[in-house]
MISE-642726 format. One line per 3 residues: their letters; for each residue x, y, z of N, C-alpha, C. Coordinates in steps of 0.2 Angstrom, whole numbers, m for minus. Each point is the difference from the previous one (the first is absolute). Layout:
# MISE-642726
A	X/Y/Z/X/Y/Z/X/Y/Z  ... $
END
This chain:
# MISE-642726
MIT	m178/m120/m54/6/m2/3/4/6/3  3/m2/6/3/5/4/8/m1/m2  3/6/m1/7/0/m1/4/4/5 $
VLP	5/m2/3/4/4/5/7/0/m3  2/6/m1/7/1/m3/4/4/5  6/m3/2/5/3/4/4/5/m4 $
IET	2/5/4/5/5/m3/6/0/5  5/m3/m3/6/m1/5/4/7/1  2/1/6/5/5/1/6/m3/4 $
PGL	5/m4/m4/5/m4/3/5/4/4  1/7/m1/5/4/3/m3/1/8  m6/0/1/m3/0/7/m3/m6/2 $
GDR	0/m5/m4/m3/m6/2/m7/0/2  m4/3/m5/m7/1/1/m4/m2/m6  m7/m1/1/m4/m1/m6/m6/5/0 $
TYL	m2/2/m5/m7/4/m1/m4/m5/m4  m7/0/1/m4/m4/m4/m6/3/m4  m1/m2/m6/m5/2/m4/m5/m6/m1 $
AHD	m6/1/3/m5/m6/m1/m6/3/m4  m2/m4/m5/m5/2/m5/m5/m6/m2  m6/2/m3/m4/m5/m2/m1/0/m8 $
GSV	5/4/m3/m1/1/m7/m3/7/m2  m3/3/5/m3/6/m1/3/6/5  m1/m2/6/2/5/5/5/m3/5 $
ALV	4/4/3/6/m2/4/1/3/6  3/m3/5/2/3/6/7/m1/1  3/5/4/8/0/1/1/0/7 $
VDP	5/m4/2/2/m1/7/7/2/1  1/5/5/7/3/2/4/2/m6  m2/5/m4/4/2/m6/6/4/3 $
QRD	6/m2/m4/6/4/1/0/7/m2  4/4/1/0/7/m2/0/1/m7  4/m4/m4/0/1/m7/m6/m5/m3 $
YDR	m6/3/1/m6/m4/m2/m1/0/m7  4/3/m5/m1/m1/m7/1/m7/m2  3/m4/4/1/m7/m1/m7/m4/0 $
VTA	m4/3/5/m7/m3/1/m4/2/m5  0/7/m2/m5/2/m5/2/m3/m7  6/m1/m1/2/m4/m7/m2/m7/0 $
LAA	0/m3/6/m3/m7/0/m7/0/m1  m4/4/3/m7/1/0/m2/1/m8  4/5/m3/m2/1/m7/2/m6/m4 $
AAG	5/m4/1/1/m6/m4/m5/m5/1  m3/0/6/m6/m5/1/m6/3/m2  m1/6/m2/m6/3/m2/m5/1/5 $
VRI	2/2/6/m4/0/6/0/7/3  m5/2/4/0/6/3/1/0/8  4/3/3/1/0/7/m5/4/3 $
THV	m4/m3/5/m5/4/3/1/0/8  5/m4/3/1/0/7/8/m1/1  2/4/4/7/m1/3/0/m1/7 $
FET	3/m5/2/0/m2/7/7/0/3  0/3/7/7/0/3/m1/m5/6  4/m5/1/0/m4/6/2/3/6 $
HIH	5/5/0/2/4/6/4/6/m2  2/4/4/4/5/m1/7/m2/0  3/0/m6/6/m4/m1/6/3/3 $
NDY	5/m4/2/6/2/3/6/m1/m4  0/m4/m6/6/m1/m4/m1/4/m7  m5/3/m1/0/4/m7/m6/5/1 $
VTG	1/5/m5/m5/5/m1/m5/m3/m4  m7/1/2/m5/m3/m4/m2/4/m7  m2/m3/m5/m3/4/m5/m7/m1/m1 $
GLA	m3/m2/6/m8/m1/0/m4/6/m1  2/5/3/m4/6/0/0/3/m7  6/1/m3/1/3/m6/m3/m4/m6 $
LAR	0/m7/1/m3/m5/m5/m7/1/0  m3/0/6/m7/0/1/m3/7/m3  4/5/1/m3/7/m3/1/0/m7 $
EVG	5/m3/m3/1/0/m7/m5/m4/m4  m2/m6/3/m5/m4/m4/m7/1/3  m1/4/5/m7/1/2/m2/m6/4 $
AQY	4/m3/4/m2/m6/4/m1/2/7  m3/m4/4/m1/1/7/7/m2/3  2/3/5/6/m1/4/m2/m2/7 $
LVN	1/m7/1/m3/m3/6/6/m1/5  m1/3/6/5/0/5/m4/m1/7  3/m3/5/m3/m1/6/m2/6/3 $
ADD	m7/0/2/m3/6/3/4/3/6  4/m5/4/3/2/6/7/3/m1  3/0/m7/6/3/m1/m1/7/0 $
EVS	5/4/3/0/7/0/4/3/m6  m4/2/m5/3/2/m6/m3/7/m2  4/4/m4/m2/7/m1/m4/1/m7 $
YER	m1/m6/m3/m4/1/m7/m7/m4/1  m4/2/m5/m6/m3/m1/1/m7/m3  m4/m5/4/0/m7/m3/m6/m3/2 $
TPV	m1/m6/m3/m6/m4/2/1/m4/6  m2/2/6/2/m4/6/m4/m7/0  4/m5/2/m3/m7/1/2/m3/7 $
RDG	m4/m5/2/1/m3/6/m1/m7/0  2/m4/5/m1/m7/0/m7/m2/m1  m1/m5/m4/m7/m3/m2/m3/3/m6 $
QVI	2/6/m2/m3/4/m5/1/m4/m7  m5/0/m4/1/m4/m7/m1/6/m5  5/0/m5/0/4/m5/m1/m3/m7 $
EVG	m5/3/m3/m2/m3/m7/5/3/m5  3/m4/m4/5/3/m5/m3/m3/m7  m4/4/m4/m3/m2/m6/m6/m4/2 $
DSL	m2/m5/m5/m5/m4/1/2/m7/3  6/m2/0/2/m6/2/4/m1/6  4/5/2/5/0/5/m3/3/7 $
RVR	1/m4/5/m1/3/7/6/m1/4  1/5/4/6/1/4/m2/1/7  2/m5/5/m2/0/7/6/3/3 $
VIH	m1/5/5/6/3/3/1/m4/7  6/m2/1/1/m4/6/6/4/4  m2/2/6/5/3/5/5/m5/2 $
TPG	7/1/m2/5/m5/1/6/4/3  m1/2/7/6/4/3/6/m5/1  6/4/0/6/m4/2/6/3/m3 $
HTH	m1/2/m7/6/4/m3/m1/7/2  m6/2/0/m2/7/3/m7/m2/4  m2/5/4/m6/m1/4/m6/0/m5 $
THL	0/4/m5/m6/1/m4/0/m4/m7  5/m5/0/1/m4/m6/m7/m4/m2  m1/0/m7/m6/m3/m3/2/m5/m5 $
SYA	m3/m6/0/0/m4/m6/m6/0/m4  0/m2/m6/m6/0/m5/m1/m6/m3  m6/m3/2/m2/m7/m3/m4/1/m6 $
LEA	2/m2/m6/m3/1/m6/m5/m6/m2  m6/1/m1/m5/m5/m2/m2/2/m7  m1/m6/m4/m3/1/m7/m5/m6/m1 $
AGE	m6/2/m2/m5/m5/m2/m1/m5/7  0/4/5/m2/m4/6/6/m4/3  5/0/m3/6/m4/3/6/4/2 $
QVA	3/m2/6/5/4/2/7/m2/m4  3/4/m3/5/m1/m5/7/2/2  0/5/4/7/3/2/m1/4/6 $
VFT	6/1/3/0/5/6/7/4/m1  m1/7/0/6/4/0/2/2/7  6/m3/2/1/0/7/6/6/2 $
GGS	2/4/m4/5/5/1/6/m2/4  0/2/6/5/m1/5/m2/m5/6  m5/m4/m1/m3/m4/5/3/m7/m2 $
LLY	m4/m4/m3/2/m7/m1/4/0/m7  7/m2/1/4/0/m6/1/m8/m1  4/m1/m5/2/m7/m2/5/m3/5 $
GTT	m3/m4/4/5/m3/5/2/4/6  m3/6/0/2/5/6/m5/5/1  1/5/3/m5/6/1/4/6/m1 $
GRP	m3/6/0/3/6/0/3/2/7  5/4/0/3/1/7/m4/5/4  0/m1/7/m4/4/4/3/6/4 $
DLL	6/1/m2/4/5/4/2/7/m3  m4/1/m6/2/6/m4/m3/6/4  m5/0/4/m3/5/3/4/2/7 $
GPD	5/m4/2/4/2/6/m1/m6/5  4/0/5/0/m5/5/m6/0/4  m3/6/1/m6/0/4/m6/m4/m3 $
HTD	0/m1/m6/m5/m3/m4/1/m8/m1  6/m2/0/2/m6/m3/m3/m6/3  m1/0/7/m3/m6/3/m7/0/m2 $
TLV	m4/5/0/m7/0/m2/m1/m2/m7  5/3/m4/m1/m2/m7/2/m7/m2  5/m3/3/2/m7/m1/m6/m5/2 $
RAQ	m3/2/5/m6/m5/2/m6/1/m4  m1/6/m2/m5/2/m5/1/m4/m7  7/0/m2/2/m3/m6/m2/m7/0 $
WRS	1/m4/5/m1/m7/1/m8/m1/m1  m4/4/4/m7/0/0/m3/1/m7  3/5/m4/m2/2/m6/1/m6/m5 $
AHR	6/m3/0/1/m6/m4/m5/m5/1  m2/m2/6/m5/m5/2/m7/2/m2  m1/7/0/m7/2/m2/0/m2/m8 $
LAA	5/2/m4/m1/m1/m7/0/m8/m1  4/m4/3/m1/m7/m1/m6/m3/2  m4/3/5/m6/m2/2/m6/2/m4 $
ELP	1/6/m3/m6/3/m4/0/m2/m7  6/m2/m3/0/m1/m7/2/m7/m2  m3/m2/m6/1/m7/m2/7/m1/m1 $
DET	2/m7/0/7/m2/m1/2/2/m7  m4/0/m5/2/1/m7/1/8/m1  m2/4/4/1/7/m1/7/2/m1 $
AVY	2/3/m6/6/2/m1/2/6/4  7/0/2/2/5/5/5/5/m4  m1/6/0/3/5/m3/3/6/4 $
PTH	6/m1/3/3/5/5/3/5/m4  1/6/3/4/5/m3/7/0/2  2/m2/6/7/m1/2/2/m7/0 $
GFG	7/m1/0/2/m7/1/5/m3/m5  1/5/m5/4/m2/m6/7/3/0  3/1/7/6/4/1/m1/6/4 $
SFC	m6/2/1/m2/6/4/2/m1/7  3/5/3/2/0/7/m6/1/4  m6/1/m3/m7/m1/4/m2/m7/2 $
SAT	4/m5/m3/m2/m6/2/4/m2/6  m3/m4/4/4/m2/6/6/m5/m1  m1/m4/m5/5/m4/m3/m1/m1/m7 $
QAA	5/m3/m4/m1/0/m7/m6/m5/m2  m4/2/m4/m6/m4/m2/2/m6/m4  m4/m5/0/2/m6/m3/m5/m1/m6 $
GLS	3/0/m6/m4/m1/m6/m3/6/m3  m3/m1/m6/m3/6/m4/m8/0/0  m3/m6/2/m7/0/0/m2/m5/6 $
STI	m6/1/2/m3/m5/5/m7/1/1  m3/m4/4/m7/0/2/m1/0/8  m6/1/2/m1/0/7/1/m7/3 $
GEE	m1/m5/m4/1/m7/2/7/m2/0  4/3/m4/7/m1/0/4/3/6  m3/6/1/3/4/6/m2/m3/7 $
KRT	m6/m4/0/m2/m3/6/6/m6/1  2/m3/m5/5/m5/1/7/2/1  2/6/m2/7/2/0/2/6/4 $
NAA	m5/5/1/2/6/3/0/0/8  5/2/2/1/m1/8/m5/4/4  m3/5/m3/m6/4/3/m6/m5/1 $
LTA	0/m5/m4/m6/m5/0/2/m7/2  6/m1/1/2/m7/2/3/0/7  2/6/3/3/0/6/m5/4/5 $
DEE	0/m2/7/m4/4/4/2/7/1  m4/4/3/1/7/0/7/2/3  2/m3/6/6/2/3/6/m2/m4 $
AYI	0/m6/m3/5/m3/m4/1/5/m7  m5/2/m3/0/4/m5/3/7/1  m2/3/6/3/6/2/7/m1/1 $
EQL	2/m5/4/7/0/1/4/m1/m6  m2/m4/m5/4/m1/m6/0/6/m4  m6/4/m1/0/6/m4/4/5/3 $
LAG	0/1/7/4/6/2/7/m2/0  2/m6/1/7/m2/m1/3/1/m7  m4/0/m5/2/1/m7/0/7/m2 $
LDA	m2/5/4/0/7/m2/7/3/0  2/4/m5/6/3/0/m1/7/m3  5/4/m1/m1/7/m2/m4/1/m6 $
YPA	m4/6/m1/m3/1/m6/2/7/m2  m1/2/m7/3/6/m3/m3/6/4  5/5/1/m1/6/3/m5/4/m3 $
YYA	m1/0/m7/m5/4/m3/m7/m2/1  m1/m6/3/m7/m1/2/m3/5/5  4/3/4/m3/6/4/m3/5/m4 $
HMG	1/1/m6/m3/5/m4/m6/m2/m4  m1/m7/m1/m5/m2/m4/m7/1/3  m1/m2/6/m7/1/3/m2/7/0 $
PAN	4/5/2/m3/7/0/m1/2/m7  4/m2/m5/m2/1/m7/m6/m3/m2  m2/m6/1/m6/m3/m2/m6/2/4 $
SGE	1/4/5/m6/2/4/m2/7/m3  4/3/m4/m1/6/m4/m1/m1/m7  m1/6/m4/m2/m1/m7/7/m1/m4 $
VGK	0/m6/m3/5/m1/m4/m2/0/m8  4/5/m3/m2/1/m7/4/m5/m5  m2/2/m6/3/m4/m6/8/1/0 $
PDL	4/m5/m1/7/1/0/2/3/m6  5/4/0/4/3/m6/5/m4/m2  0/m3/m5/5/m5/m3/4/3/m6 $
SAP	m1/7/m1/4/3/m5/8/0/2  4/0/m5/7/0/1/3/6/3  4/m1/5/4/6/3/4/4/m4 $
SVA	3/5/2/4/4/m4/7/m4/m1  4/1/m5/6/m3/m1/6/4/3  4/m4/4/6/4/4/6/m2/m4 $
DPA	4/5/m1/7/m1/m3/5/m2/5  6/m2/m2/5/m2/5/1/6/6  0/6/m2/1/5/5/m5/0/5 $
ELR	m6/0/m2/m6/m1/5/0/m6/4  2/m5/m3/0/m7/4/5/1/6  6/3/m2/5/1/5/m2/5/6 $
RRI	m4/5/m2/m2/5/4/m5/m3/5  m5/m4/m3/m5/m4/4/4/m4/6  5/m4/m3/3/m5/5/4/4/5 $
EAG	3/6/m1/4/4/5/m5/3/4  m6/1/m2/m5/3/5/m4/m5/4  2/m6/0/m2/m5/4/m7/m4/m2 $
EWV	m1/2/m7/m6/m3/m3/1/m8/m2  m5/m3/m1/2/m7/m2/m1/m1/m8  6/m2/m3/0/m2/m7/1/m7/m1 $
VDL	m5/m3/m2/m1/m8/0/1/m3/m7  5/m4/m1/1/m4/m6/m5/m6/0  m3/m1/m5/m5/m5/0/2/m7/m3 $
RER	7/0/m3/2/m6/m3/1/m5/5  1/m6/m2/1/m6/4/7/1/3  1/m4/6/6/2/4/7/m2/m3 $
TAF	0/m5/m5/6/m2/m3/3/6/m4  m5/3/m4/2/6/m4/2/6/4  m4/1/6/2/6/4/7/m1/3 $
AAG	1/m6/3/7/m1/3/5/1/m5  m1/m2/m6/6/1/m5/1/7/m2  m5/4/1/2/7/m2/m6/5/1 $
HLA	0/5/4/m6/4/2/3/7/1  m5/5/0/1/7/2/2/0/8  5/3/2/2/1/7/m5/3/4 $
GSL	m2/m3/5/m5/3/5/m7/m3/m2  m1/m3/m5/m7/m3/m2/m1/m6/4  m6/m2/1/m2/m6/4/m3/m5/m5 $
NFG	m1/m6/2/m2/m5/m5/m6/m4/3  m6/1/m3/m6/m4/2/m2/m3/m7  2/m6/m2/m2/m2/m7/m7/m2/0 $
LDG	m2/1/m6/m7/m2/m2/m1/m8/0  5/m3/0/0/m8/0/m2/m3/7  m1/4/5/m1/m2/7/m6/4/3 $
QFV	0/m1/6/m6/4/4/2/7/0  0/3/m5/3/7/m1/m4/5/4  m7/0/0/m4/5/3/0/m1/8 $
TYL	0/m6/2/0/m2/7/6/3/3  6/m2/m2/6/2/3/2/8/m1  m2/2/m6/1/8/0/m4/3/5 $
GWL	m7/m1/0/m4/3/4/1/m1/7  3/m6/2/2/m1/7/6/4/2  5/1/m4/6/3/2/0/8/m1 $
IPW	m3/2/m5/1/7/m2/m4/5/6  4/5/2/m3/4/5/m6/4/m4  m6/m1/3/m6/2/m3/0/7/m2 $
GTP	m2/2/m6/0/6/m3/7/2/m3  5/m4/0/6/2/m4/m1/0/m7  2/5/m4/0/0/m7/3/m6/m3 $
LTL	m3/m2/m5/3/m7/m3/1/1/m8  6/m2/m2/1/1/m7/1/m8/m3  m3/m1/m5/1/m7/m3/4/m1/m6 $
LGE	5/m5/0/4/m1/m5/m1/m7/m3  m2/0/m7/m2/m6/m3/3/m1/m7  1/m6/m2/3/m1/m6/m5/3/m6 $
TAE	m6/m1/2/m5/3/m5/m6/4/3  m3/4/m4/m6/3/3/m5/m5/3  m1/m5/m3/m4/m5/2/1/m3/7 $
DVA	7/0/2/2/m2/6/m2/5/5  1/6/m1/m2/6/4/m8/m1/1  m4/m1/m5/m7/0/0/m2/m6/5 $
EAQ	3/m5/m1/m2/m6/5/2/2/7  5/3/1/2/2/7/m5/5/3  m2/5/m4/m5/5/2/m7/m4/2 $
REL	m2/m4/m4/m6/m4/1/0/m3/7  6/m4/1/1/m3/6/0/5/6  3/6/m1/1/5/6/m7/3/1 $
VRI	m4/1/m5/m7/4/2/m4/m5/4  1/m6/0/m4/m5/4/2/1/8  5/3/1/2/1/8/0/8/1 $
GID	m3/4/m5/m1/7/2/6/4/m2  5/m3/m3/6/5/m3/m2/1/m7  m3/6/m1/m4/2/m6/4/3/m5 $
RPA	5/4/1/4/4/m5/7/m1/1  4/m4/m4/7/1/0/2/7/m1  6/2/3/3/7/m1/2/0/m8 $
AMA	3/m5/m2/3/0/m7/1/m7/m2  3/m1/m6/2/m6/m3/6/1/m5  3/m6/m1/5/0/m6/0/m7/m2 $
TGG	2/m1/m7/0/m7/m3/7/m1/m3  1/m6/m1/6/m2/m4/4/m4/5  6/2/1/5/m4/5/5/5/3 $
PED	4/m3/4/5/4/4/3/5/m4  2/m2/m6/4/5/m4/m4/6/m2  m7/0/0/m4/5/m1/m1/4/6 $
WTG	1/m2/6/m2/3/6/6/3/4  6/m1/m2/6/2/4/3/6/m3  m2/3/m5/3/6/m3/7/m1/m2 $
GEA	2/m5/m2/7/m1/m2/4/m4/5  m2/0/6/4/m3/5/m1/m8/0  5/m3/2/0/m8/0/m5/m2/5 $
PVS	m4/m5/m2/m5/m3/4/4/m3/6  m3/m1/6/3/m4/5/m3/m7/1  3/m4/3/m2/m7/1/2/m3/6 $
YER	m2/m6/2/2/m4/5/m1/m8/m1  3/m4/4/1/m7/m2/m7/m4/2  m1/m5/m4/m5/m5/2/3/m6/2 $
ATF	m3/m5/4/4/m6/2/m6/m5/1  3/m6/1/m5/m6/2/2/m2/8  m4/m4/3/2/m3/6/7/m4/0 $
GDL	1/m3/m6/6/m3/0/6/4/0  m1/6/m3/6/5/0/0/3/7  m5/0/4/0/3/7/4/m5/4 $
KDV	m2/m7/m1/4/m5/4/7/0/m1  3/2/m6/7/1/m1/3/5/4  m4/5/2/3/6/3/m2/1/7 $
LGG	m5/m4/2/m3/2/7/5/m1/6  0/5/4/5/0/6/6/4/m2  0/3/m6/6/4/m2/m1/7/4 $
DGL	6/3/0/0/6/4/m4/6/m4  m3/4/3/m4/5/m3/m6/m2/m3  m2/m6/0/m7/m2/m3/m5/0/5 $
VLL	m6/4/m3/m6/0/4/m5/m3/m4  m4/m5/3/m5/m3/m3/m7/2/3  m4/3/m4/m6/3/2/m6/m4/m3 $
DVR	m4/m2/4/m6/m4/m1/m6/5/0  m4/1/m5/m5/4/0/m7/m3/m1  0/m6/2/m7/m4/0/m4/2/6 $
RNQ	m6/m2/0/m5/2/5/2/m5/6  m3/2/6/2/m3/6/m2/m8/0  m5/m1/m3/m2/m7/0/4/m5/m5 $
ERA	3/3/m5/4/m3/m4/7/m1/3  2/5/4/6/m1/4/0/m5/5  m6/m1/3/m1/m4/6/0/m8/m3 $
EAH	m1/m1/m6/0/m7/m2/7/m2/m2  4/5/m2/7/m2/m2/4/6/m1  6/0/2/5/6/m1/7/m2/m1 $
IPG	4/5/m3/7/m1/0/3/3/6  4/m5/4/3/3/7/4/6/m2  0/5/4/4/6/0/m2/5/m5 $
SVH	m6/m1/m3/m3/5/m4/m4/5/4  0/6/m2/m4/6/3/m7/m1/m3  m5/1/4/m7/m1/m2/m3/7/0 $
IPI	m2/3/m5/m4/6/0/m6/m1/m6  m6/m2/2/m5/0/m5/0/5/m5  m1/m1/m7/0/5/m5/m3/7/2 $
HEV	m6/m1/3/m4/6/1/3/5/6  5/m3/4/3/3/5/7/3/m2  2/m2/m6/7/2/m1/1/8/m1 $
PGR	m5/4/m3/2/7/0/0/3/6  m3/m2/5/0/3/7/6/m3/5  3/m5/m3/5/m4/4/7/0/m3 $
LEE	1/5/m5/7/m1/m3/6/0/4  m1/4/6/6/0/4/2/m6/4  m5/m5/m1/1/m6/3/4/m5/m4 $
IPA	1/2/m6/4/m5/m5/7/2/1  4/m5/2/7/1/2/4/2/m6  6/3/1/4/2/m5/3/m6/m4 $
GRV	2/1/m6/2/m6/m4/m4/m1/m7  2/m5/m3/m3/m1/m7/m7/m4/2  m5/2/m2/m7/m3/2/m3/m4/m5 $
WVH	0/m7/1/m3/m5/m4/m8/0/3  m4/1/m5/m7/1/2/m4/m6/m3  m4/m4/4/m4/m6/m2/m7/1/2 $
CAG	m4/m4/m4/m7/m1/2/m2/m7/m1  m6/m1/m3/m2/m7/m1/1/m2/m8  0/5/m4/0/m1/m7/4/5/m4 $
GYR	2/6/3/4/4/m4/m3/7/m1  m7/1/0/m3/6/m2/1/5/6  m2/m2/6/1/5/6/7/1/1 $
AGV	5/m4/m1/7/1/1/2/5/m5  m3/0/m6/2/5/m6/m2/7/2  m6/0/3/m3/7/3/4/3/5 $
VAA	2/m4/5/5/2/5/7/2/m2  2/m4/m4/7/1/m3/0/7/m3  m5/1/m4/0/6/m4/m1/6/5 $
LLH	m4/m1/5/m1/6/5/7/1/4  4/m5/2/6/1/3/5/3/m5  0/m3/m6/5/3/m5/m1/7/m1 $
ARG	m6/2/0/m2/7/m1/3/5/5  1/m3/6/2/3/6/8/m1/1  3/m3/m5/7/0/1/3/m6/2 $
RDV	m4/m5/2/3/m7/2/2/m4/m5  5/m4/1/3/m5/m4/m4/m6/1  m4/m3/m5/m5/m5/0/1/m6/m5 $
VAV	m2/m5/2/m1/m6/m4/m7/m3/0  m4/0/m5/m7/m3/0/0/m7/m1  m2/m4/5/0/m7/m1/m7/m2/m3 $
DDS	1/m2/m7/m6/m1/m4/m1/m7/m1  m3/m3/5/0/m8/0/m6/m2/5  m2/m6/m1/m5/m3/4/3/m2/7 $
FDN	m4/2/5/3/m2/7/0/m8/1  m4/m3/m4/1/m8/0/7/m2/m1  4/4/m5/6/m2/m1/5/1/6 $
ALD	m2/5/4/4/1/6/m1/m6/5  m6/m3/0/m2/m6/4/4/m6/m2  0/m1/m7/4/m5/m3/7/0/1 $
LGL	3/6/0/7/1/1/2/m1/8  m5/m1/4/2/0/7/2/6/4  m3/6/m3/2/6/3/m4/2/6 $
CSL	m6/m3/1/m5/2/4/m1/m4/7  m2/4/4/m2/m3/7/m8/0/0  m3/m6/1/m7/m1/0/m3/1/7 $
TPD	4/1/5/m3/2/7/4/6/2  m2/6/m3/4/6/1/0/2/7  6/3/2/1/2/7/m1/8/0 $
IPA	m6/2/m3/m1/7/0/m5/2/5  0/7/2/m6/2/4/m6/0/m3  m6/0/4/m6/0/m3/m1/6/m4 $
PRD	m4/0/m6/m1/5/m4/m3/6/3  2/6/m2/m4/6/3/m7/0/m3  m5/2/4/m7/1/m3/0/6/m4 $
NRQ	0/m1/m7/1/6/m4/m6/1/m5  m6/m4/2/m5/0/m5/m4/7/0  1/4/5/m4/6/0/4/6/m2 $
ETN	6/m1/m2/4/5/m3/m3/3/m6  1/7/0/m3/3/m6/5/4/m4  7/0/2/5/3/m3/5/m5/m2 $
A	1/0/m7/5/m5/m2/7/1/2 $
END
């Protein structure tokens, strides 16, 4: 009997897979903190003999090389990928024997990258699964624009052909196991569902239901910005990535925290946005662990900036560290635990207001009110509040001078991104109100224009500086 176990990384929207026959196991696309994989293998009582990479990843730092070295497994990477480490090179059509019962066929599926591979798993003569990485996702495909505009047209057409190849060569009952598509910005659009088969994708996936030109038009129209830290992931994954150091950082006292803030370093409060707004260390920023913490912190932080973490508990700091190593931010400069009264050195914590869209409606149009919309371009194109200033969250640090003088009410679609930006502006001396509410309520209150009279979005998909 073959068992396939997914290992979720919700902060990045990805999955790793451990597949085994009760004795030996293979791993596909392991995250940097691969101790989750070895723990799962130990619990199942199986030995990992092969570690497969579908591609050189753009959205996280792999744990594949370090995992393979630790457990003595083969590390299988496309022979055409230019890497600086020793690996077992594989090519299209090659069949890999895993133990006595598992066979893996290598399928070249370019589209997300030029050298992308999928892996079809066969057991007892039956095709049971295919690991599709960033190729065929649930209801969509991986995005083709991460290597730059010079490659996008070639890759998007290759992505369509790759999806059709998988559909043609694999039985309808074959289970599909993608790496991306669970919130990852590597997905062209949000994936649909948590499981699927080749047959189901034939019925529902636009790559398989639409002709090539219609698929291309629909996919390219749906692309928006992706995180700036992606620029660092490919180079990291082409080199030797070692085992992450998850030991606790040194503890900073209030004086050190103040010194770090005054030096321009990032001191990040991990508490949820409600607690942060009610009271926090002046100059600190807020990326709560309750949202897409690592995606937005990695997107906005100037790469290489020293980072200090503030958590209510040491466990919160450890959770943040684990997420950060996944994108190559390996060692926080320092940490502190407790609450604002422990971090301010006797000074009173600072605070700012939170509000709903109903509160906004009551004051909209008043003197000195600035409404800042930090949603992505595509969200803005669907509906917006007339008179609002639009700066997508990832562009805010570089466009601060464009925010007019006055009290800044910040909104997004649900409150998390508004909280991040409100904290950033407040740390820079602005008077802010964080709108912590669902944008659906703005629609219900009649605040929005559904046919916005805004200029076409700037093409910012290739920006590498937040």
